[in-house]
Every structure is written in structure tokens, then in C-alpha cells.
C-alpha positions as CSV (number, residue, x, y, z in Angstrom):
1,M,-10.7,-10.7,-34.6
2,D,-7.7,-9.1,-36.7
3,Q,-9.9,-5.5,-36.3
4,W,-10.5,-6.3,-32.8
5,S,-6.4,-6.9,-32.4
6,E,-6.1,-3.9,-33.9
7,F,-8.4,-1.8,-31.5
8,A,-6.0,-3.3,-28.7
9,S,-3.0,-2.0,-30.3
10,L,-4.7,1.5,-30.7
11,L,-5.1,1.5,-26.7
12,Q,-1.4,1.5,-26.4
13,Q,-1.1,5.1,-28.4
14,P,-3.0,8.3,-26.8
15,K,-4.6,9.3,-30.3
16,G,-5.5,6.3,-30.7
17,T,-7.6,5.9,-27.2
18,L,-9.3,9.5,-27.9
19,F,-10.2,7.7,-30.7
20,L,-11.9,4.9,-29.9
21,A,-13.4,6.5,-26.7
22,E,-15.2,9.4,-29.0
23,H,-16.5,6.7,-31.2
24,M,-17.6,3.4,-28.9
25,L,-18.6,5.1,-25.4
26,C,-21.2,7.1,-24.6
27,V,-21.8,9.1,-20.8
28,R,-24.6,11.1,-19.5
29,D,-23.4,14.9,-19.8
30,R,-24.1,17.6,-16.9
31,S,-27.7,18.1,-18.2
32,G,-28.5,14.2,-18.2
33,L,-28.2,13.6,-21.8
34,L,-26.2,10.7,-23.3
35,K,-23.7,12.1,-25.7
36,P,-20.2,10.6,-27.1
37,L,-17.3,10.7,-24.6
38,R,-15.3,13.3,-26.1
39,A,-11.8,13.8,-23.9
40,N,-11.7,17.3,-22.0
41,V,-8.5,19.3,-21.0
42,A,-7.8,17.1,-18.2
43,Q,-8.7,13.5,-19.7
44,R,-6.4,14.6,-22.8
45,R,-3.3,16.0,-20.3
46,Y,-3.6,12.6,-18.4
47,E,-3.5,10.4,-21.7
48,A,-0.7,12.2,-23.0
49,R,1.3,11.7,-20.0
50,R,-0.2,8.2,-18.4
51,D,2.1,5.1,-17.6
52,A,2.2,2.2,-15.9
53,E,1.7,3.6,-12.5
54,N,-0.4,6.8,-12.1
55,I,-1.8,9.1,-9.5
56,V,-4.0,11.7,-10.0
57,L,-4.6,14.7,-7.6
58,K,-7.3,16.7,-9.2
59,A,-10.5,19.2,-8.6
60,R,-14.0,17.6,-8.3
61,Q,-16.0,16.6,-10.9
62,M,-13.0,16.5,-13.6
63,G,-14.3,13.5,-15.5
64,M,-11.0,11.4,-14.6
65,S,-12.9,8.3,-13.3
66,T,-15.3,8.7,-16.0
67,W,-11.9,8.7,-18.7
68,I,-10.1,5.7,-16.6
69,A,-13.5,3.1,-16.5
70,G,-13.6,4.0,-20.1
71,R,-10.7,3.4,-21.0
72,F,-10.4,0.4,-18.5
73,L,-13.3,-1.1,-20.4
74,L,-12.1,-0.8,-23.9
75,K,-9.0,-2.6,-22.7
76,T,-10.9,-5.1,-21.0
77,L,-13.1,-5.8,-24.2
78,F,-10.1,-5.6,-26.6
79,I,-7.5,-7.3,-24.9
80,P,-8.0,-11.1,-23.9
81,G,-7.5,-12.3,-20.5
82,T,-7.9,-8.8,-18.8
83,T,-9.7,-8.7,-15.6
84,T,-10.1,-4.8,-14.3
85,L,-10.7,-4.0,-11.0
86,M,-12.3,-0.5,-9.8
87,V,-12.1,0.0,-5.9
88,A,-14.3,2.8,-4.2
89,N,-14.1,4.7,-1.1
90,T,-17.3,3.1,-0.2
91,Q,-19.7,0.5,-1.5
92,E,-22.3,3.1,-2.6
93,S,-19.9,4.9,-4.7
94,A,-18.7,1.3,-6.2
95,E,-22.1,0.8,-6.9
96,A,-22.6,4.3,-9.2
97,L,-19.0,3.4,-11.1
98,F,-20.6,0.3,-11.9
99,A,-23.0,1.8,-13.4
100,M,-21.8,4.3,-15.5
101,V,-19.8,1.4,-16.9
102,Q,-22.5,-0.6,-17.3
103,R,-24.5,2.3,-19.2
104,M,-21.5,2.6,-21.8
105,W,-21.6,-1.1,-22.3
106,E,-25.2,-0.8,-22.7
107,N,-24.4,1.8,-25.6
108,L,-21.5,0.0,-27.4
109,P,-21.6,-0.5,-31.3
110,T,-24.2,-3.1,-31.9
111,P,-21.0,-5.5,-33.8
112,L,-18.7,-4.7,-30.4
113,Q,-21.8,-5.4,-28.1
114,S,-23.0,-8.7,-29.7
115,G,-19.5,-10.0,-30.3
116,I,-16.2,-10.1,-28.6
117,G,-18.4,-7.9,-25.9
118,K,-21.4,-10.0,-25.5
119,R,-21.7,-10.2,-21.8
120,G,-21.5,-13.7,-19.8
121,R,-22.1,-13.1,-16.0
122,A,-23.6,-9.7,-15.2
123,N,-24.4,-8.3,-12.0
124,A,-24.0,-4.9,-9.8
125,R,-20.6,-5.4,-9.1
126,Q,-19.3,-7.9,-12.5
127,M,-19.2,-8.3,-16.0
128,T,-17.8,-11.3,-18.0
129,F,-17.0,-11.6,-21.8
130,P,-16.2,-14.8,-22.5
131,A,-15.2,-14.5,-26.2
132,M,-12.1,-12.8,-24.6
133,D,-12.0,-14.6,-21.3
134,S,-11.9,-11.4,-19.6
135,E,-14.2,-9.3,-16.7
136,F,-14.8,-6.4,-15.0
137,R,-15.1,-5.8,-11.1
138,V,-15.8,-3.2,-8.5
139,A,-15.3,-3.5,-4.7
140,S,-15.6,-1.1,-2.0
141,A,-12.4,0.0,-0.1
142,G,-13.7,-1.4,3.0
143,E,-14.1,-4.9,2.1
144,P,-11.4,-7.0,3.7
145,N,-10.7,-9.4,0.9
146,A,-11.4,-6.7,-1.7
147,G,-8.9,-8.4,-4.5
148,R,-7.8,-11.2,-3.0
149,G,-7.7,-14.5,-5.1
150,L,-7.4,-11.9,-8.1
151,S,-5.0,-11.5,-11.1
152,V,-5.8,-7.8,-12.0
153,T,-4.5,-6.4,-15.3
154,N,-6.2,-3.0,-14.8
155,L,-6.1,-1.4,-11.4
156,H,-8.5,1.7,-10.5
157,C,-8.4,3.4,-6.5
158,S,-10.9,5.8,-6.8
159,E,-11.3,8.8,-4.0
160,M,-8.9,6.8,-2.3
161,A,-7.8,9.5,0.1
162,R,-11.4,9.0,1.5
163,W,-10.9,5.0,2.0
164,Q,-12.1,3.8,5.2
165,G,-10.2,2.0,7.4
166,D,-6.2,1.1,7.1
167,S,-6.0,2.5,3.4
168,S,-2.2,1.5,3.6
169,E,-2.8,-2.2,4.4
170,T,-5.6,-2.3,1.6
171,L,-3.8,-0.8,-1.1
172,A,-0.9,-3.0,-0.3
173,G,-2.8,-6.1,-0.6
174,L,-4.2,-5.0,-4.3
175,R,-0.7,-4.0,-5.3
176,A,-0.1,-7.8,-4.5
177,A,-3.3,-8.9,-7.1
178,L,-1.6,-6.3,-9.6
179,A,-0.4,-8.7,-12.6
180,P,2.9,-8.0,-13.6
181,G,2.8,-5.3,-16.5
182,G,-0.2,-4.7,-14.9
183,E,-1.6,-0.6,-15.1
184,L,-2.1,1.1,-11.8
185,V,-4.2,4.4,-10.8
186,L,-4.8,6.0,-7.7
187,E,-6.9,9.0,-8.2
188,S,-8.4,11.2,-5.7
189,T,-9.0,14.3,-4.7
190,P,-7.2,16.0,-1.6
191,N,-8.0,15.3,2.4
192,G,-5.5,16.5,4.4
193,A,-1.9,16.2,4.5
194,Y,-1.7,12.7,5.9
195,G,-2.8,9.3,4.9
196,C,-1.9,6.6,2.2
197,F,-2.5,8.9,-0.6
198,Y,-1.0,11.8,0.5
199,E,2.0,10.0,1.1
200,Q,1.7,8.3,-2.3
201,W,1.6,11.5,-4.0
202,Q,4.7,12.5,-1.9
203,Q,6.8,9.2,-2.5
204,A,5.4,9.2,-6.3
205,E,9.1,10.8,-8.0
206,T,10.9,8.2,-6.2
207,S,9.0,5.3,-6.7
208,G,9.0,6.3,-10.5
209,M,4.6,6.5,-10.3
210,V,3.6,9.3,-13.1
211,R,1.8,12.4,-10.9
212,H,-1.0,14.0,-12.7
213,F,-2.8,17.2,-11.1
214,F,-5.4,19.1,-12.6
215,P,-6.9,22.3,-10.6
216,W,-10.6,23.4,-11.4
217,W,-9.8,25.9,-14.7
218,Y,-9.2,22.6,-16.5
219,E,-13.4,22.0,-16.5
220,P,-14.5,24.5,-19.1
221,A,-18.2,24.5,-17.6
222,Y,-16.6,26.5,-14.2
223,V,-16.8,29.8,-15.3
224,G,-19.2,32.6,-13.7
225,A,-20.3,36.1,-13.4
226,R,-17.4,38.4,-15.5
227,V,-15.1,40.2,-12.6
228,A,-13.6,43.7,-13.6
229,D,-11.5,44.9,-11.0
230,F,-8.9,41.8,-9.6
231,T,-7.4,41.2,-6.1
232,E,-3.6,40.8,-6.2
233,E,-4.0,36.9,-5.5
234,E,-6.2,37.2,-8.5
235,E,-4.2,39.0,-10.8
236,V,-1.2,36.3,-9.7
237,L,-3.7,33.5,-11.0
238,V,-4.9,35.5,-14.1
239,Q,-0.7,36.2,-15.2
240,R,0.7,32.6,-14.1
241,E,-2.2,30.6,-15.3
242,G,-4.4,32.4,-17.9
243,L,-7.8,32.6,-16.5
244,T,-10.4,34.2,-18.4
245,A,-12.7,37.0,-15.8
246,E,-15.2,34.6,-15.6
247,Q,-13.0,32.1,-13.9
248,V,-12.3,34.3,-11.7
249,G,-16.2,35.3,-10.9
250,F,-16.6,31.5,-10.7
251,R,-13.5,31.4,-8.0
252,R,-15.1,34.0,-6.0
253,E,-18.0,32.6,-5.9
254,L,-16.6,28.9,-4.8
255,A,-15.4,31.3,-1.8
256,R,-18.9,32.4,-0.7
257,R,-20.3,28.8,-1.1
258,F,-17.4,26.7,0.0
259,G,-15.7,29.0,2.4
260,A,-12.3,26.8,3.6
261,M,-13.5,23.7,1.7
262,R,-12.9,25.4,-1.2
263,V,-9.2,24.7,-1.9
264,Q,-10.1,20.8,-1.1
265,E,-13.0,20.7,-3.5
266,F,-11.7,22.8,-6.0
267,A,-8.0,22.5,-5.9
268,E,-5.5,25.1,-7.2
269,D,-1.9,24.0,-6.7
270,A,-0.9,20.4,-5.1
271,V,0.4,21.8,-1.8
272,S,-2.0,24.1,-0.1
273,C,-4.5,21.6,-1.5
274,F,-3.5,19.1,1.2
275,R,-2.0,21.4,4.0
276,E,-5.4,23.2,4.0
277,S,-7.7,20.7,3.3
278,G,-9.0,17.4,6.2
279,D,-9.8,18.1,9.5
280,C,-6.8,19.0,11.3
281,F,-6.5,19.2,15.4
282,F,-3.6,21.8,15.0
283,D,-3.9,25.2,13.5
284,R,-3.1,24.9,9.9
285,D,-1.0,28.0,9.6
286,A,1.0,27.4,12.6
287,L,2.0,23.7,11.1
288,A,3.1,25.9,8.2
289,A,5.0,28.6,9.6
290,C,6.3,25.8,11.8
291,A,7.8,23.7,9.0
292,K,9.3,26.7,7.8
293,D,11.6,26.9,10.7
294,M,12.6,23.1,11.4
295,N,16.5,22.7,12.4
296,A,17.6,19.4,11.5
297,P,19.0,17.4,14.6
298,M,23.0,18.2,16.0
299,D,22.7,14.1,16.5
300,V,21.1,11.1,15.5
301,R,21.4,7.7,17.1
302,R,20.0,4.4,17.1
303,N,19.9,4.2,13.1
304,G,17.8,7.2,13.3
305,A,15.3,6.5,15.7
306,L,16.8,8.8,18.6
307,Q,17.1,12.9,17.4
308,V,18.7,15.3,19.4
309,W,18.8,19.1,18.6
310,L,19.9,20.6,21.9
311,P,22.3,18.5,24.2
312,A,21.6,18.4,28.4
313,V,23.0,21.7,29.7
314,P,24.8,21.4,33.2
315,G,22.5,22.5,36.1
316,R,18.9,22.6,33.9
317,R,16.1,20.5,34.4
318,Y,14.6,18.2,31.7
319,I,11.3,15.9,31.4
320,A,11.8,12.4,29.4
321,A,7.8,11.9,28.7
322,V,7.2,7.9,27.3
323,D,4.3,7.2,25.4
324,V,4.2,3.3,25.4
325,A,2.8,1.2,22.6
326,G,0.4,-1.4,23.0
327,G,2.0,-3.1,21.2
328,G,5.3,-3.8,22.0
329,S,8.3,-4.6,19.6
330,G,6.1,-6.1,16.4
331,G,3.2,-3.0,17.2
332,D,3.4,0.4,16.9
333,Y,5.6,2.9,18.2
334,S,6.8,4.0,21.7
335,A,8.2,7.5,21.8
336,V,10.4,9.4,24.3
337,Q,10.1,13.3,24.0
338,V,12.4,15.5,26.2
339,V,11.8,19.0,27.1
340,D,13.5,21.8,29.3
341,I,11.3,22.5,32.0
342,A,12.2,26.0,32.3
343,T,11.9,27.0,28.9
344,G,9.6,23.9,27.3
345,M,12.3,23.7,23.9
346,Q,12.1,20.3,22.6
347,C,15.7,18.7,23.0
348,A,15.5,15.2,22.0
349,E,12.9,12.6,20.7
350,L,13.1,9.0,20.3
351,Q,10.7,6.9,18.3
352,M,11.2,3.2,18.2
353,K,9.4,-0.1,18.1
354,M,10.6,-1.7,21.5
355,S,9.9,-4.0,24.2
356,P,8.2,-2.6,27.5
357,R,12.0,-3.6,29.1
358,D,13.9,-2.1,26.2
359,L,11.7,1.0,26.1
360,A,12.5,1.5,30.4
361,K,15.9,1.1,29.4
362,A,16.4,4.0,26.6
363,A,14.6,5.9,28.4
364,A,16.4,5.3,31.2
365,E,19.8,5.9,29.6
366,I,18.1,9.4,28.1
367,A,17.0,11.0,31.5
368,H,20.3,9.7,32.9
369,E,22.0,11.9,30.0
370,Y,19.8,14.9,30.7
371,N,20.6,15.4,34.0
372,G,18.4,12.8,35.8
373,A,15.5,13.9,34.1
374,M,12.3,13.5,35.7
375,L,10.6,10.3,33.8
376,V,6.6,10.9,33.2
377,V,5.5,7.6,31.9
378,E,2.1,6.9,30.2
379,R,0.9,4.4,32.9
380,N,-2.3,3.2,30.4
381,N,-1.8,-0.3,29.6
382,H,1.6,-1.6,28.5
383,G,3.0,1.7,30.7
384,A,2.7,-0.5,34.0
385,A,5.2,-2.8,32.9
386,V,7.4,0.0,31.7
387,L,7.3,1.8,35.1
388,A,8.0,-2.0,36.5
389,Y,10.9,-2.1,34.8
390,L,12.1,1.2,35.8
391,E,12.2,0.2,39.6
392,Q,15.2,-2.0,38.5
393,E,16.9,1.2,36.7
394,R,19.2,2.7,39.8
395,G,18.6,6.4,40.4
396,A,15.7,6.4,37.8
397,N,13.5,9.8,38.7
398,V,10.2,8.6,38.0
399,F,7.0,11.1,38.1
400,V,4.5,10.2,41.0
401,D,1.1,11.8,40.0
402,R,-1.2,13.5,42.5
403,D,-3.0,10.2,43.4
404,G,0.4,8.7,44.8
405,L,1.0,6.5,42.2
406,P,3.8,6.6,39.4
407,G,3.5,7.9,35.9
408,W,0.9,9.8,34.0
409,L,-2.8,8.6,33.6
410,T,-4.3,9.7,30.6
411,D,-8.1,9.6,30.7
412,V,-11.3,11.2,29.4
413,A,-10.8,14.0,31.5
414,S,-6.8,14.8,31.2
415,R,-6.8,13.8,27.2
416,P,-8.9,16.5,26.1
417,R,-7.1,19.2,28.3
418,M,-3.6,18.3,27.6
419,L,-4.1,18.1,24.0
420,S,-5.9,21.7,24.0
421,A,-2.9,23.0,26.0
422,L,-0.3,21.9,23.6
423,A,-2.8,22.9,20.4
424,V,-2.7,26.5,22.0
425,L,1.2,25.9,22.7
426,L,1.8,25.8,18.9
427,S,-0.3,28.8,17.9
428,S,1.7,30.6,20.3
429,S,5.3,29.6,20.7
430,R,5.8,27.2,17.8
431,S,10.1,27.8,18.1
432,L,9.7,25.3,20.7
433,F,8.9,22.3,18.5
434,Q,12.3,20.8,16.4
435,G,11.2,17.4,15.1
436,E,9.9,17.0,11.5
437,R,8.4,13.7,12.4
438,L,6.5,15.4,15.1
439,L,5.1,18.2,12.9
440,A,3.7,14.9,10.6
441,E,2.1,13.5,13.3
442,M,0.0,16.9,14.3
443,R,-0.8,17.5,10.6
444,S,-2.3,14.3,10.6
445,F,-4.2,14.4,13.8
446,V,-7.6,15.0,13.4
447,V,-11.2,15.6,14.9
448,D,-13.1,12.2,13.7
449,E,-16.4,11.8,13.4
450,R,-17.4,11.7,16.7
451,G,-15.6,15.0,17.3
452,R,-12.6,13.3,19.4
453,P,-8.8,14.2,18.2
454,A,-7.0,11.4,17.2
455,A,-4.9,10.1,14.9
456,A,-5.9,9.6,11.0
457,V,-6.6,6.6,9.9
458,G,-3.5,4.6,9.6
459,C,-1.4,7.3,11.1
460,H,0.1,7.3,14.3
461,D,0.3,9.7,17.6
462,D,2.8,8.3,19.8
463,L,5.2,11.9,19.0
464,V,1.8,14.0,19.8
465,M,1.0,12.4,22.5
466,S,4.4,12.4,24.8
467,M,5.0,15.6,23.7
468,A,1.3,16.7,25.4
469,I,2.4,14.6,28.1
470,A,5.7,16.6,28.5
471,Q,3.9,19.7,28.2
472,A,1.3,19.4,30.8
473,V,3.7,17.8,33.6
474,R,6.0,21.1,32.7
475,A,3.0,23.2,33.4
476,R,2.5,21.5,36.7
477,I,6.0,21.7,37.7
478,A,7.6,24.6,36.3
């Protein structure tokens, strides 16, 4: 057992991990041949900088899942009482990852495999090692109880940007299962500038998580036909990253084969790979340009919930559009967008979790401040309650629709029209939009699997919908 203890201490050092992986683990290469796991450039760079909490943003097929799985298998074998959990985006992916881990076990050195590495219970999702009181598990992010009831030592969240359901809630549950001093790895290719993985990447520096970015050229197999003449963009990459003529040839082939998806599947930097990936409903170039022209609010109230860019001007007319949350004060956000009727300029924005009564009062106060602005309340669902409370507000200027009923009805006919009109307005007149929160929601407003524009899973659309309502009514009455 002393020898195994020495191996456990080696795993704490990058060089020791590299040595053990090469001498104990085998994987299939791109040709399907079984060979020792020799670390590539990305794997070595990861090992040199890894810490207790890590987030990995990468191009596809960089071998990071393989490396993390192998390293965690060694920790499970050599460190008593270890529980390793790998969580994949789908059940199929989880089973594929576990098949790779099983292959590593099957090709361990015989003394290890028949000694402390001898398996107890083994199936398609779990291996136990009774001699070390350790186990290795896989799960799907779609499982409602993934990680529940476990005390996890090593947690690997694979392809997290593609997790289904509320990935923030799933990650929170998994983090709760991670034991003090445990090791965490969040890993994925990009999938849009929204969602839990994107947020974790953006917040990594302040949260103490180590960021690892691995562009496609770290993989030595990614080469193509030699290129003689470089474009200006290619010349910049050659000078900055040291790309070879063969790598430039591979990059051109990627552009031909993948088109706009190249920057997602074969990331080159940690900014554009997010911005240019995913199925964003709004024009990405317009969003990027809008982000550069953002102005800070001149006034912030209600602990930041209410932001004001342009105060009311005497004689001007305004709309205050209200999107009502379905869950009241404990659920989603409600939102109010104030827009100048003549210009369409965003003047103020409220985003807050409120009851229908409090929302009606807040909207009425904002409308009063903006020269008795027209209050346009989406009357779907809980909007009816807000409209009822507004009847008690003296002087409230409530919008009445063409059907003679107060409020705005968002239905299968009006919804696509008003969202499309908002998308056109963003592209043609981006200076109308001031709010960073609105812009963030636009980035995470995607075309779903049914072809319907909606907030990405785990994201909000209250600011988008209230702005779409405001602009739709403005176009009708201006």
C-alpha cells in the first residue's frame, strides 16, 4: 500500500500526473488504435495551471474530457474514500464517457487492476473499488436527482453549455454535493453568450475559478493544405499565435465546411466564440455594435432595479410598457420599459420581482413621472390583476386595445410580429436602446428547436417582451 500512497502524492504534482497517466492509462487514438495516454499541448497546459475549481472553454475534440476522466480515475484508485462524478449533457454522452473510463480500467497494469483497483460493483454508470472505499460514477444533467445524496470528491461537468433544463439549478445541486476540498471542472465548447456556462466563465475571476481556454490550433492533428498567400486576418493570426501555413490551410477548410459555425466548434478566442455561437434571434453584429455604444444610466433607484437614462421632458409623450411575471414576488421578474413615442428612445427601465399590486403602483408612479405616460400592460395571465389594481390609481392612462379591452394581448399572431419588428429596429436604429440588461436578454433570446423565438433555458425575456410591446404600440399610435 506504501507504493500506492506514493502514487497518490504524485497526483498532486503536474509532472507526477503526466508520468502516471502515460504509464498507467490507455486510450484509443483517432485511428481507433489503443495507445498510452500521452498528454497533448492542451492537456499539459491544463495540468500546469489547474486548481481546486476550474472552467475549461475549448475547441472541439481537444481531448480535455479524456484527460479529466483519466486523472479523476487515478485519484479514485489511489486516494481512499474518493467519489468521482462525471455529469454529461445527455444520457448517451454519459454512457460514452463511462465506456472510455471502463476501457482505461480494463487496460490498467495487472498489479493495480487486481490489487487496490479491483472492481466491486460495476455497470454502465458506476464502478466501485472496495479496497479503497472509492467509486466512479456518471450521470446525465437531465436527471432530476443527479448527485443527490452523494458526497462528491471530484466533479466533472462535461459540455455544460449544452445541458438541458435549468442548468443553473442543476449546477447548484451538484455544488452542494461537492465535499470541502473537492475538485471541480466545468468544461464545454461555447454555445452562445448566455446560459449558466457563459455566466460561470464571465464570473470566474471574481469567484476564484481558474479559466482555461484552448483554441483549435493546440491540437497538432488540425493541419491542412499549405497556404502561400495570407489574408490580412490570417496574417494577424500567424504573427500573434505563430500559426503555420498548414494550419491556415486547415482554417480555410473549416470555413468552407462549417461556415458561421466555425467560430463555435473551433474557437479562436474567448470572446467571439461566445458572441458568434448559438441560435440568437437578434442580429449578432447589431448587438455587438450596440454594446460598444452603451451609456450608463444617469439615475439609479430601487436598489438598482430602476434605471433612468433620459428624464421626462415637458410636452413630450411616453409609453410605459409592462410585462407581468407569472410567479409574483417570489417568481420571475416583472418589467417596465419607458419609451419616447416620437423617437422610440428607451428612457427608463424597471426590472424587479414584485406582486401585481406593487407592480401596478410602481408602474403608475413611473407613468406619472413621465407626463402621464400611456400604461400598456400585457393582459395575459397575471396582467389582468395588474390592470385591476391600476383602476384604483387616480389618473392612470391605461392603453385600450382595438377590441375595446384594456391592456395588450400577446398571442400567436401578435408575438412573432412584434418580436420581428423589434429585431428590425435593433438592426436599423440601435442607438434607441440604452440598457445593458436589455442587451443581455437579447443575446440569450434564441430560436428554439421548434423554430420559436424565446429566452434560452434558464434565461429571462421580461425586458425583451416589454420593449417589444412598447415599440409595437408606439408604431401603432405615433
